[in-house]
C-alpha positions in Angstrom: 9.6 12.9 -1.6 10.1 15.9 -3.0 11.7 14.6 -6.3 9.0 12.1 -7.2 6.6 14.7 -7.2 8.4 16.9 -9.4 9.1 14.0 -11.5 5.4 13.5 -11.4 4.6 16.9 -12.1 7.1 16.6 -15.4 5.9 13.3 -16.4 2.5 14.5 -16.9 3.4 17.9 -18.5 5.1 15.9 -21.3 2.5 14.2 -21.9 -0.4 16.1 -21.8 1.7 18.8 -24.3 2.6 15.6 -26.7 -1.5 13.6 -26.5 -2.9 17.6 -28.2 -4.3 17.5 -31.1 -2.2 19.4 -33.7 -4.6 22.2 -35.6 -4.1 24.4 -38.4 -3.4 28.0 -38.3 -5.6 30.0 -40.7 -4.5 33.7 -41.9 -6.0 36.1 -44.1 -3.5 37.5 -46.0 -2.9 41.2 -47.2 0.0 42.1 -49.4 1.8 43.9 -51.9 4.3 43.5 -54.7 6.8 46.0 -55.0 9.8 46.3 -57.5 12.3 46.8 -55.5 14.7 48.9 -57.5 11.7 51.6 -56.8 10.4 50.6 -53.1 6.8 52.7 -54.6 5.8 51.3 -58.1 3.4 48.5 -57.3 3.2 45.7 -59.9 0.0 44.9 -61.4 -1.7 41.7 -63.5 0.8 39.3 -61.6 -0.3 36.0 -61.1 1.0 34.9 -57.4 0.8 30.8 -57.0 0.0 30.6 -53.5 0.6 27.5 -51.8 0.1 26.2 -48.4 0.0 23.6 -45.0 -2.9 21.6 -46.3 -5.3 22.1 -43.5 -6.7 18.5 -44.2 -3.9 16.8 -44.4 -1.1 18.4 -42.2 1.6 17.0 -43.5 1.6 18.0 -47.1 2.2 21.2 -48.9 -0.4 22.2 -51.8 -1.5 25.0 -54.3 -3.5 26.8 -52.1 -4.5 29.3 -55.3 -3.2 31.2 -58.2 -4.3 35.3 -57.3 -3.7 38.4 -59.4 -2.6 41.4 -58.4 -4.2 44.6 -59.2 -5.0 48.0 -57.8 -6.5 48.8 -54.6 -7.1 52.0 -52.6 -4.4 53.3 -55.2 -2.2 51.2 -54.4 -0.8 48.9 -57.0 0.1 45.4 -56.4 -2.4 44.4 -54.2 -2.9 41.3 -53.3 -5.3 39.0 -50.8 -6.1 35.5 -50.3 -8.4 33.8 -47.2 -7.6 30.5 -45.4 -4.2 30.9 -45.9 -2.9 27.8 -43.5 0.7 29.4 -42.0 1.1 26.4 -39.1 -0.8 24.2 -36.5 -0.7 24.5 -33.0 3.1 23.0 -33.0 5.7 24.1 -35.5 4.9 27.2 -37.5 7.8 29.5 -39.8 8.1 28.8 -42.8 5.2 27.2 -44.9 3.6 29.5 -47.0 6.0 30.1 -50.3 4.4 32.6 -53.0 5.3 32.1 -56.0 5.7 34.7 -59.9 6.5 31.9 -62.4 7.9 33.4 -65.5 5.4 31.4 -67.8 2.5 32.9 -66.6 4.4 36.1 -66.2 6.0 38.1 -69.9 8.6 39.5 -68.4 9.6 38.6 -65.1 12.1 35.6 -63.8 9.8 33.1 -61.9 10.9 34.0 -58.1 10.2 32.7 -54.6 9.1 34.1 -51.2 8.8 31.9 -48.1 7.1 35.1 -45.7 7.1 34.9 -42.0 2.6 35.0 -41.6 1.6 34.8 -38.4 -1.9 35.8 -36.9 -5.2 35.8 -37.8 -5.0 38.4 -40.3 -1.2 39.5 -41.5 0.7 41.8 -44.2 3.9 41.3 -46.1 5.0 43.3 -48.9 6.9 41.0 -51.6 10.1 42.7 -53.6 10.3 41.8 -57.3 13.4 42.2 -59.6 13.0 42.1 -63.3 
């Protein structure tokens, strides 16, 4: 009898977990782009492409926006982006991609970052090389 009750309970837990809808998780993202060689120098006027999960179709990655780094509170290389979809209620991880494209940023190589982003507000530092 005990095995039957435990089996029914386990099936109910699995059923309830599998039938819940997947919801997007959004974040307000702050960050800095800093030169790798001199870890105190921020890089201004870089165009960053930010790709994330499409909140309307969770099976797609889309370009959220392109932002330009700037000086904020006397620190260069600052950027900010609202409504970055970094995962869903069922999966989280490296779903956000930030790109520096060499065609839009003369003097810099194309570089990619896949930051760990968690929570409604997060801060990251991206180290860039020339």
